[in-house]
N, C-alpha and C positions, 0 to 999 in steps of 0.2 A: 700827722691826723690826712684821708686823703683829701688828693684837689680833684672833685670833678669838673669838669668842664663839659654845661651843662642845658639844657634846653627841652619845657616836657614833651618830646614828641615823646611814639609806644618807643622810639631805640632810646634816650633819654628815661624815660620810668622806669627799665630795666633794669636798672642802674640803681638806684635812689630805692625801689622792691628790694634788692638784695643789701645797700646798707641796713637799709634798716631794719629788714629780717635779722641780722649782724647783732647789728650793736655797733657795727664799725667806725670810726670814728669821718668825717666825714665834711668839706667842707664846697659850697654848690660857689661855681665860677659860670656867672650868665651868658651861654652866647647866641644872643638871639641871633636868628640866621634870619627874618628877614629882612635885616638892616645888612646882612654879608657880612656879620662881625665872624664866619667861623673862615673866613678867606686873610683874614690878617698874618702877617705874619709868620708875630706869634703865635699864635696857633698852629698857622701850621706844622709850627717844629715839633710839635707832639702829634699832629694830626694829619698827617703828609694828605688826606685824603679828602680832607678841609670839610668834612667833615664831623657833628659832636653826636654819639660822647662823646671822652672821651678821660681818660684822667693822668695823672702824677704819681706815684708810689713814694715818698717823700726815705722809707725806708723792711727796701723789698731784700727778702729773704738772705740776697748775698751780699751786703748789708756794700756793694758799690758805689750808693749814691743812690739818689731820684731816678724812676725808672716809669717812664708814657706809654703806660697801655693805648692805643685806638682802637675801634672797633666793636659794639655793641657786646658778640659775643667774645668775642677774643677774653676783654676786659670782667665778663663774668667767672669766666674760665680760669684770667689769672688769681680775679679773687678768691674761687674755688677753691683754687689750688693753695692759694694762702692763708684762707684757716681752716681750709679744712672742714666746711660748711655747704650743703645741697651741694657738691657733686664728690660723687663714689673713686673711691683709693682702686678699690679692687676692677679688674680688667673687664667683665662681661656689664657688672649696674654701671660701670662710669662706659663704656660704649654703645650700653641702649642711651646714656643722659646724653652721648655726642649728638647718637644719629640727630635724636629732636632738636635739639642746640640746631644742629645743621639743616635743617629741611625748616622747622624756622625763619632760620640767615637766607637757604637758596632759597624758602616758595610761600611759604605763607605772609612773611614781610615783604619781600619784593611780590609780588603778587596781589596782595592786597593797597600798597605805595601808591600802584598806576589805575589800582582801581576808584585810591580819593584822586589821582593826581587828572580820571579823562572823568569823571563825572562828578567831581568840584572842584579844581580849580586853569579849568584848559580853556580857556575864555571859546571858544567853539566845539561843542559838544558835537565827537561822533561816536554817533550808532551802533557802527561795527567791533572799536574802541571798548566803550563802559561793560554793552553784550558780551565782551570780549574776559573782560577782567571780572565784572559781576561776576560771572558763571568760575573758573578758575575760583575764585575765593568760596564759592560756594563748592564747589569740588574740594579745594583745603579745608574746612569749614568737619568736611562728610568725613576727608581719611582721621579728623583729631575726633569726631563723635565717635565712630568708630574703633578709637584708639582708646576709648577713656571710656569703652564699656567695663565692666567688672574691675574699673580702676579708682580710686578716689582724685590720683595725678597722673601726669601723662607717661611718669615712668613705674609708680606705682608708692612708691617714697614723694611729699615731696623736693623740687631742684630747682636749678637757674636755665634746664628745661619750662619749666610752669612759668617761673618769672618773663624767661625770653617769649611768650607764646602771647599769651592773659596780655600785652597791653596792645597786640594789633588785635582780638578782637573787642576789643574795649567799643570800640567806634566799627560797630556790625549795622549797624541800623544809616551811619552815611555809604557802609558797605554791600548798602538793599541787600541785606540777611537777615530772618527772622532768627532769631534762637530758640524757639520752638524749636522747631522744622530737626532741632536737634538735644534728644534729653539730655543725652549722656557730658554733652558740651556743656551744656548750659546747667548740671547739677553741679557741672566742678569752676563758669565764669562764676555762680553764686557764692560757691566755696571762694574762693581768688576776694571775690570784694569785699570779703568776710574781714580776712584781715587780716587783723592792725596793723600791721606794718605793712598792708597793702597803700588802705587806710592818710596811712602817714608820706606815704609820697609820695600819692597822689595831692596830693596838701601842698603839700614842698611848692609842687609848679604850678600853684593858680597865680598868685605872687607874679608870675610871667605870663604866663593866661591871657591876665588883661590886655595885654598890650598885642597891638593888630597883627597878625600873620599871615595879610592875605592884600595885598594892596597891589596896585598894577608897578609898581615902583620893587617889590619884594616881588612880585611874581619873574619882571627879569632876571633879580640877585637868585631865585633859588633854581628859577627854570632857565636862566636863556647864558649858564655858564661855560664856555668855552677855552682850549689850554691854553688860549691867547690871553684870553680877559685874568683869568685868574694867574697866569705869569705878569699880566701889567699891574695885579697887586700890591706884590710876594716886594 
């Protein structure tokens, strides 16, 4: 059984979607990021960047004892290889999936994350920062919309690229976007939302979502860390 260190954020949802799609047994170990549990020494041992999600696989293919993996994109690749699902083995389709996975990891996720930060969480609303990231999110939606023209999924067949991108589109209204402006993306989004495994993945997060995510104290924990702060906790 996979141990999944998790909180219901877009990056957390990526992994529950994969695990629900494949039926791999897993156990959720909640990491309440608003309370700073991601900075606990035990978690640091498996996730040195102090970010969730992370997994521990007790039965990796090499048979050499439990294996931990952090970073959501790396986890998806690891699980894709482990199960032989949703990540092609052939060089060209695999390269295609990997490109779009990295597009999400390096573009959609970080830019949408900054969008969330400056429009939702920052105590001072800075118009330039909000406009900058709302526009960049819009540009990235356009990239994905064009990619999905004539395709059911990002790389043709359903893959980890779809699982990685969908959770970052779910909060589109908070990102200042309208799905109606992106018809191909909206068609894909609706198809993703209708998948039973995606529904189950989001249901798994509801029990944790009821807890407060951001107040003044949690804002300091989430957004005010330095190397010295983290070292003092370890």
